[in-house]
C-alpha positions as CSV (number, residue, x, y, z in Angstrom):
1,X,0.0,0.0,0.0
2,X,1.2,3.5,-0.7
3,X,2.6,5.4,2.2
4,X,1.5,8.8,3.6
5,X,2.8,11.5,1.3
6,X,0.4,14.4,1.7
7,X,-0.9,16.0,5.0
8,X,-3.3,18.9,5.2
9,X,-3.7,20.9,8.4
10,X,-6.9,23.0,8.8
11,X,-6.9,26.0,11.3
12,X,-5.5,29.4,11.9
13,X,-4.6,29.7,15.6
14,X,-2.2,28.4,18.2
15,X,-3.0,24.7,17.6
16,X,-2.7,24.9,13.9
17,X,0.7,26.8,13.9
18,X,2.1,24.6,16.7
19,X,1.1,21.4,14.8
20,X,2.4,22.6,11.5
21,X,5.8,23.6,13.0
22,X,6.1,20.3,14.9
23,X,5.4,18.3,11.7
24,X,7.8,20.5,9.7
25,X,10.6,19.7,12.2
26,X,9.9,16.0,12.8
27,X,8.6,14.5,9.5
28,X,10.8,13.4,6.5
29,X,11.1,15.9,3.6
30,X,9.2,13.6,1.2
31,X,5.9,14.3,3.1
32,X,4.2,17.5,1.8
33,X,2.5,19.7,4.4
34,X,-0.2,22.2,3.6
35,X,-1.8,24.6,6.1
36,X,-5.2,25.9,5.2
37,X,-5.5,29.0,7.4
38,X,-8.5,31.3,7.3
39,X,-8.5,35.0,8.2
40,X,-11.0,34.4,11.0
41,X,-9.7,35.6,14.4
42,X,-8.9,32.6,16.7
43,X,-10.9,34.0,19.7
44,X,-10.9,30.7,21.6
45,X,-7.1,30.6,21.8
46,X,-7.5,32.5,25.1
47,X,-8.9,29.2,26.4
48,X,-5.6,27.5,26.0
49,X,-4.8,29.5,29.2
50,X,-1.8,31.8,29.7
51,X,0.5,29.6,31.8
52,X,2.7,26.8,30.7
53,X,4.1,23.9,32.7
54,X,7.9,23.2,32.5
55,X,7.2,20.7,29.7
56,X,7.0,23.6,27.2
57,X,10.8,24.2,27.4
58,X,11.9,20.8,26.0
59,X,8.9,20.7,23.6
60,X,10.0,24.0,22.2
61,X,13.5,22.6,21.5
62,X,11.9,20.0,19.3
63,X,10.2,22.8,17.4
64,X,13.4,24.7,17.0
65,X,12.3,27.4,19.5
66,X,14.8,28.5,22.1
67,X,14.0,30.4,25.3
68,X,15.7,33.5,23.8
69,X,13.4,33.1,20.8
70,X,10.4,33.1,23.1
71,X,11.6,36.1,25.1
72,X,12.6,38.3,22.2
73,X,9.6,37.5,20.0
74,X,6.8,37.5,22.5
75,X,5.9,39.3,25.7
76,X,6.2,36.2,27.8
77,X,7.6,36.2,31.4
78,X,8.7,33.5,33.8
79,X,6.3,31.8,36.1
80,X,6.5,29.6,39.3
81,X,2.9,28.5,38.8
82,X,-0.7,29.5,39.5
83,X,-1.6,31.3,42.7
84,X,-5.1,30.4,43.9
85,X,-6.5,33.2,46.0
86,X,-9.1,32.1,48.6
87,X,-10.3,29.4,46.3
88,X,-14.0,28.7,46.4
89,X,-14.3,31.6,48.9
90,X,-12.6,29.4,51.5
91,X,-9.3,30.1,53.4
92,X,-7.5,28.0,50.8
93,X,-4.8,30.1,49.1
94,X,-1.6,28.6,47.7
95,X,0.9,28.5,44.8
96,X,0.3,25.5,42.6
97,X,3.8,25.5,41.4
98,X,6.3,23.2,39.6
99,X,8.9,21.1,41.4
100,X,11.2,18.2,40.9
101,X,10.6,15.2,43.3
102,X,10.5,16.4,46.9
103,X,13.2,15.3,49.4
104,X,12.9,12.1,51.3
105,X,14.3,10.8,54.5
106,X,15.1,7.1,54.7
107,X,12.9,6.5,51.7
108,X,9.9,8.3,53.1
109,X,8.4,11.3,51.3
110,X,8.6,14.8,52.7
111,X,4.8,15.1,53.1
112,X,4.7,12.3,55.6
113,X,7.3,14.1,57.8
114,X,5.4,17.4,57.5
115,X,2.2,15.6,58.7
116,X,4.1,14.0,61.6
117,X,5.7,17.3,62.5
118,X,2.2,18.9,62.8
119,X,2.8,21.4,60.0
120,X,-0.1,22.7,58.0
121,X,1.4,23.1,54.5
122,X,4.2,22.0,52.3
123,X,5.0,25.5,51.0
124,X,7.4,26.2,53.8
125,X,9.8,23.6,52.3
126,X,9.4,24.5,48.6
127,X,11.8,27.2,47.4
128,X,9.6,28.3,44.5
129,X,6.6,28.9,46.8
130,X,8.8,31.0,49.1
131,X,10.4,32.9,46.3
132,X,7.0,33.6,44.8
133,X,5.8,35.3,48.0
134,X,8.2,38.2,47.4
135,X,8.2,38.0,43.6
136,X,11.8,36.7,43.3
137,X,13.0,34.7,40.3
138,X,16.2,33.2,39.0
139,X,16.8,30.2,36.7
140,X,17.4,27.0,38.7
141,X,21.1,26.1,38.6
142,X,22.4,22.8,37.2
143,X,24.2,22.1,40.4
144,X,21.8,19.7,42.2
145,X,23.3,20.6,45.5
146,X,21.8,24.1,45.3
147,X,18.4,24.4,46.9
148,X,17.0,26.3,43.9
149,X,17.9,23.4,41.6
150,X,14.8,21.5,42.7
151,X,12.4,24.2,41.5
152,X,11.0,24.2,38.0
153,X,9.3,27.0,36.1
154,X,7.0,27.7,33.3
155,X,6.0,30.8,31.3
156,X,3.2,33.3,31.4
157,X,2.3,33.9,27.8
158,X,-0.2,35.5,25.4
159,X,-1.6,32.8,23.1
160,X,-1.8,35.1,20.1
161,X,1.9,36.1,20.4
162,X,2.9,32.5,20.9
163,X,0.9,31.5,17.8
164,X,2.6,34.2,15.8
165,X,6.0,33.0,16.9
166,X,5.3,29.5,15.6
167,X,3.9,30.9,12.3
168,X,7.1,32.9,11.8
169,X,9.2,29.8,11.9
170,X,7.3,27.9,9.3
171,X,9.5,27.2,6.3
172,X,8.8,26.6,2.6
173,X,8.3,23.0,3.6
174,X,4.8,24.1,4.7
175,X,2.6,25.5,2.0
176,X,0.3,28.0,3.6
177,X,-3.0,28.7,1.8
178,X,-5.0,31.7,3.2
179,X,-8.6,30.6,2.5
180,X,-11.7,29.1,4.2
181,X,-13.0,25.6,3.7
182,X,-16.4,25.7,1.9
183,X,-17.0,22.0,1.5
184,X,-15.6,18.7,2.9
185,X,-15.9,15.8,0.5
186,X,-16.0,12.2,1.7
187,X,-15.9,8.9,-0.1
188,X,-19.0,6.9,-1.0
189,X,-18.8,5.0,2.3
190,X,-18.4,8.2,4.4
191,X,-15.4,6.6,6.1
192,X,-12.7,9.0,4.9
193,X,-12.2,12.5,3.5
194,X,-11.3,12.8,-0.1
195,X,-10.8,16.5,-0.6
196,X,-11.4,20.0,0.8
197,X,-13.0,22.7,-1.4
198,X,-11.7,26.2,-0.5
199,X,-13.6,29.5,-1.0
200,X,-10.8,30.7,-3.4
201,X,-11.7,27.9,-5.9
202,X,-8.9,25.5,-5.0
203,X,-9.6,21.9,-4.2
204,X,-6.9,20.1,-2.2
205,X,-6.5,16.4,-1.5
206,X,-4.4,14.6,1.1
207,X,-3.8,11.2,2.7
208,X,-4.2,12.5,6.2
209,X,-6.3,15.5,7.4
210,X,-5.5,17.2,10.7
211,X,-8.3,19.5,12.1
212,X,-7.0,22.3,14.3
213,X,-9.9,24.6,13.6
214,X,-11.3,24.8,17.2
215,X,-14.5,23.3,18.7
216,X,-16.6,23.5,15.5
217,X,-14.0,21.2,13.9
218,X,-15.6,21.6,10.4
219,X,-13.4,19.0,8.8
220,X,-13.5,16.3,11.5
221,X,-17.1,16.8,12.4
222,X,-18.2,16.1,8.8
223,X,-16.6,12.7,8.9
224,X,-17.7,12.0,12.4
225,X,-21.4,12.8,11.7
226,X,-21.4,10.7,8.6
227,X,-19.7,7.7,10.2
228,X,-22.3,6.0,12.4
229,X,-19.7,3.7,13.9
230,X,-17.8,6.5,15.4
231,X,-20.5,9.2,15.8
232,X,-19.5,10.7,19.1
233,X,-20.0,14.4,19.3
234,X,-18.8,16.2,22.4
235,X,-19.1,14.4,25.8
236,X,-19.3,15.8,29.3
237,X,-20.0,19.2,27.9
238,X,-20.4,22.0,30.4
239,X,-21.5,25.4,29.1
240,X,-19.4,28.4,30.5
241,X,-19.0,32.0,29.7
242,X,-15.6,33.7,29.2
243,X,-14.5,37.4,29.2
244,X,-11.0,38.4,28.1
245,X,-9.3,41.8,28.3
246,X,-5.8,43.4,28.1
247,X,-5.0,45.8,31.0
248,X,-2.1,48.1,31.7
249,X,0.6,46.5,33.8
250,X,1.6,47.9,37.1
251,X,5.1,48.4,38.5
252,X,5.5,44.9,40.0
253,X,5.9,41.7,37.9
254,X,4.6,38.7,39.9
255,X,6.0,35.3,39.3
256,X,2.6,33.7,39.1
257,X,-0.7,33.8,37.4
258,X,-3.2,35.1,39.9
259,X,-6.5,33.3,40.1
260,X,-9.2,34.8,42.3
261,X,-12.3,32.9,43.3
262,X,-15.6,34.8,42.8
263,X,-19.2,33.9,43.6
264,X,-19.9,33.6,39.8
265,X,-16.7,31.7,39.0
266,X,-13.1,32.9,38.9
267,X,-10.9,35.6,37.4
268,X,-7.2,35.1,36.4
269,X,-4.6,37.8,35.8
270,X,-1.5,36.9,33.7
271,X,1.4,39.3,34.1
272,X,3.3,39.9,30.8
273,X,6.1,42.3,30.1
274,X,3.9,44.9,28.6
275,X,0.4,44.2,29.9
276,X,-1.9,42.1,32.1
277,X,-4.2,39.6,30.4
278,X,-7.4,39.1,32.4
279,X,-9.7,36.1,31.9
280,X,-13.0,35.8,33.8
281,X,-15.0,32.5,33.6
282,X,-18.5,32.0,35.0
283,X,-21.7,30.2,34.4
284,X,-23.9,31.7,31.7
285,X,-26.6,32.4,34.3
286,X,-24.2,34.8,36.1
287,X,-22.6,36.5,33.0
288,X,-24.0,39.9,33.8
289,X,-22.5,39.9,37.3
290,X,-19.2,38.6,35.9
291,X,-19.1,41.3,33.2
292,X,-19.7,44.0,35.8
293,X,-16.9,42.6,38.0
294,X,-14.5,42.0,35.2
295,X,-13.1,45.5,35.7
296,X,-12.1,46.2,32.1
297,X,-13.6,46.5,28.6
298,X,-13.9,43.1,27.2
299,X,-12.1,42.3,24.0
300,X,-13.7,38.9,23.9
301,X,-17.0,37.8,25.6
302,X,-18.3,34.4,24.6
303,X,-20.0,31.3,25.7
304,X,-18.1,28.0,25.3
305,X,-18.6,24.3,26.0
306,X,-15.9,22.6,28.0
307,X,-16.0,18.9,27.0
308,X,-14.4,16.3,24.7
309,X,-15.1,14.0,21.9
310,X,-15.3,10.2,22.5
311,X,-12.5,9.8,20.0
312,X,-10.2,12.2,18.2
313,X,-9.2,10.1,15.2
314,X,-11.8,8.8,12.7
315,X,-10.8,7.4,9.3
316,X,-8.1,9.6,7.8
317,X,-8.8,12.7,10.0
318,X,-7.4,13.6,13.4
319,X,-8.8,16.4,15.6
320,X,-6.1,18.3,17.5
321,X,-6.4,20.7,20.4
322,X,-9.8,22.3,20.9
323,X,-11.2,20.4,17.9
324,X,-10.9,17.3,20.2
325,X,-11.3,18.8,23.7
326,X,-11.9,22.1,25.3
327,X,-10.6,22.3,28.9
328,X,-11.5,25.0,31.4
329,X,-8.2,27.0,31.6
330,X,-7.7,26.8,35.4
331,X,-4.4,24.9,35.2
332,X,-1.7,24.4,32.5
333,X,-3.9,21.5,31.3
334,X,-5.2,23.0,28.0
335,X,-1.7,23.6,26.6
336,X,-0.4,20.4,28.1
337,X,-3.1,18.5,26.3
338,X,-2.4,20.3,23.0
339,X,1.3,19.3,23.3
340,X,0.3,15.7,24.1
341,X,-2.0,15.6,21.1
342,X,0.8,16.6,18.9
343,X,3.4,14.2,20.4
344,X,0.9,11.4,20.2
345,X,0.3,12.2,16.5
346,X,4.0,12.3,15.7
347,X,4.4,8.8,17.3
348,X,1.5,7.4,15.3
349,X,1.9,9.0,11.9
350,X,0.6,6.3,9.6
351,X,3.0,4.4,7.3
352,X,0.2,3.3,5.0
353,X,-3.3,4.5,4.0
354,X,-4.8,2.0,6.3
355,X,-4.9,3.9,9.6
356,X,-7.1,1.8,11.9
357,X,-4.3,0.5,14.2
358,X,-2.9,4.0,14.6
359,X,-6.4,5.6,15.2
360,X,-7.3,2.9,17.8
361,X,-4.1,3.5,19.8
362,X,-4.4,7.3,19.4
363,X,-7.9,7.3,20.7
364,X,-7.0,5.1,23.7
365,X,-4.3,7.4,24.8
366,X,-6.4,10.5,24.1
367,X,-9.3,9.3,26.4
368,X,-6.8,8.4,29.1
369,X,-5.2,11.8,29.0
370,X,-8.6,13.5,29.1
371,X,-9.7,11.4,32.1
372,X,-6.5,12.0,34.1
373,X,-6.6,15.7,33.4
374,X,-10.1,15.7,34.5
375,X,-9.1,14.1,37.8
376,X,-6.6,16.8,38.6
377,X,-8.9,19.7,37.7
378,X,-11.8,17.9,39.5
379,X,-9.8,17.8,42.7
380,X,-10.1,21.6,42.8
381,X,-13.8,21.3,43.3
382,X,-13.8,18.5,45.9
383,X,-14.2,19.8,49.4
384,X,-15.1,16.4,51.0
385,X,-12.7,17.1,53.9
386,X,-14.3,20.4,55.0
387,X,-17.4,21.0,57.1
388,X,-18.3,24.0,55.0
389,X,-19.4,23.1,51.5
390,X,-18.9,24.8,48.2
391,X,-20.6,28.1,47.7
392,X,-24.3,27.8,46.8
393,X,-23.9,29.5,43.4
394,X,-24.4,28.0,39.9
395,X,-20.8,27.9,38.8
396,X,-19.5,26.1,41.9
397,X,-22.4,23.6,42.3
398,X,-22.3,22.6,38.6
399,X,-18.5,22.2,38.7
400,X,-18.7,19.9,41.8
401,X,-21.4,17.8,40.2
402,X,-19.6,17.4,36.9
403,X,-16.3,16.1,38.3
404,X,-17.5,13.3,40.5
405,X,-15.9,10.0,39.6
406,X,-14.8,6.7,41.2
407,X,-11.1,7.3,40.4
408,X,-11.1,10.7,42.0
409,X,-12.8,9.4,45.1
410,X,-10.2,6.7,45.4
411,X,-7.4,9.3,45.1
412,X,-8.9,11.6,47.7
413,X,-9.8,8.8,50.1
414,X,-6.4,7.3,50.2
415,X,-4.7,10.6,50.6
416,X,-7.0,11.8,53.4
417,X,-6.6,8.4,55.2
418,X,-2.8,8.2,55.3
419,X,-1.2,10.5,52.7
420,X,-1.0,7.8,50.0
421,X,-0.9,9.0,46.4
422,X,-2.9,6.8,44.1
423,X,-1.4,7.0,40.6
424,X,-2.6,5.8,37.2
425,X,-0.4,5.1,34.1
426,X,1.0,8.1,32.3
427,X,-0.9,10.8,34.2
428,X,-0.1,14.4,32.9
429,X,0.2,15.7,36.4
430,X,2.9,14.2,38.6
431,X,3.1,13.4,42.4
432,X,4.4,16.9,43.2
433,X,1.5,18.5,41.4
434,X,-0.9,16.4,43.4
435,X,0.8,17.0,46.8
436,X,0.8,20.8,46.3
437,X,-2.8,20.7,45.3
438,X,-3.8,18.6,48.4
439,X,-1.8,20.8,50.7
440,X,-3.2,24.0,49.2
441,X,-6.8,22.6,49.5
442,X,-5.9,22.0,53.2
443,X,-6.3,18.2,52.9
444,X,-4.6,16.8,56.0
445,X,-4.0,13.1,56.1
446,X,-5.3,11.4,59.3
447,X,-2.0,9.7,59.7
448,X,1.3,9.2,57.9
449,X,3.6,6.4,56.7
450,X,4.6,4.5,59.8
451,X,8.1,4.0,58.4
452,X,8.6,7.8,59.1
453,X,8.8,6.8,62.8
454,X,12.3,5.3,62.1
455,X,13.6,8.9,62.1
456,X,13.8,10.3,65.7
457,X,11.6,13.3,66.2
458,X,14.5,15.6,67.1
459,X,16.4,14.6,63.9
460,X,13.3,15.1,61.8
461,X,12.7,18.6,63.4
462,X,16.3,19.6,62.8
463,X,16.2,18.6,59.2
464,X,12.9,20.3,58.5
465,X,13.9,23.5,60.3
466,X,17.2,23.4,58.4
467,X,15.5,23.1,55.1
468,X,13.3,26.0,55.9
469,X,16.2,28.2,57.0
470,X,18.3,27.4,54.0
471,X,15.4,28.2,51.6
472,X,14.8,31.6,53.3
473,X,18.5,32.4,53.1
474,X,18.6,31.6,49.3
475,X,15.4,33.5,48.6
476,X,16.7,36.6,50.4
477,X,19.6,36.7,47.9
478,X,17.4,36.3,44.7
479,X,16.5,39.3,42.6
480,X,13.0,40.5,41.9
481,X,11.4,39.0,38.8
482,X,11.4,42.3,36.8
483,X,15.0,43.1,37.5
484,X,16.1,39.5,36.7
485,X,14.2,39.6,33.4
486,X,15.6,43.0,32.5
487,X,19.2,42.0,33.1
488,X,18.7,38.7,31.3
489,X,17.3,40.4,28.2
490,X,20.2,42.9,28.2
491,X,22.7,40.0,28.5
492,X,21.0,38.1,25.6
493,X,20.8,41.2,23.5
494,X,24.5,41.8,24.0
495,X,25.3,38.2,23.2
496,X,23.2,38.5,20.0
497,X,25.1,41.5,18.8
498,X,28.5,39.9,19.1
């Protein structure tokens, strides 16, 4: 059978440009790539969030994008994580940061000793959380003996600027056609796409079609609706309303994205070099209240459905990014899922026109990623350990109802009982992510790993106090985020001019 020689990507935003650049960099030169990009503004790109996890740095290297590329060509800044401010109108406020595996004593994890010591939170022993309190930042050194080497960082970014950076790096290997798709033609059995008719009169054919056109997914949905065996539509959909604005930035440059809980939902401020990006999310019933409280003129105000398709690959068409799933941008999950979609696709590029095996494996991994992402985000709405319940408002009540699952209950029960972390295969969020979330949500295990009793209390106390003191000493010597970034840019500029 003939191999895959022609790939068409449909879409004009972040997902389309990131996918095109990844395929350009990774696929052999004998495969032709065409990007059909309409002039329509990619409004929903703001729902990819505005914070990345540390995974973006190595992923960028595979795209040929260095950190200096990112800093010089976008208004991105560094980020220790998301700061949740009085989440769900409770006393729960914490930095949901990024960190390498936490220290252990005699094979027992740090959180067990924190529980045994009677401490109320992990943040005391996490250098990024302490640095964030005063807006300090520096790159973690390679020397693993340095306390800062355990911290990891991401970026605060503007989705449109990031998309433009990817587009600027597309080479002649990718043929870009600026047109809209007017018709999607399928074969007589409605099991594969045969061609796309464009509004400029062109008709293009391919072996594999990649739909990055957002939730409407015009290409993928045509095939999905025709194919009764794979008719799936969007599952677990929850309708929300989003408001997005750009504000003038103040003098300080925080090292986090700030998420404030509101009665109607939540509001996030992302601190870029030249502005603040504000995103407010609420239930549609409360959109008037949310618009009034948004505090700025909206550049985007729209309803959206957070949910996913039962499968993302049907016949010879793959849905990528929001064409496959729309994730509420509370965590780095939306961008993480987009990257995982692309990585999964690259691993499973078909070698023949028969794609059933690749599609089956792709869909299995896609659903697993969706489920595991949902567990982490669902844990933000589970207050099973508190006497006071979630606020009696539409957004919070609907969120709590939508995230209930047996797997999440198992995770929470085991942690609340004895600090045990239940893990499933290939979860996007690691143990450190879960421990910071549990601590921030003020989940306190009833007991700890009994093996921790091997360490005498005095020795344990000395080690914990020593860790805290060393962290405070290092943080006191770190520069403010804005000064560090300014000096770094000056250094990189000088290096470029040499």
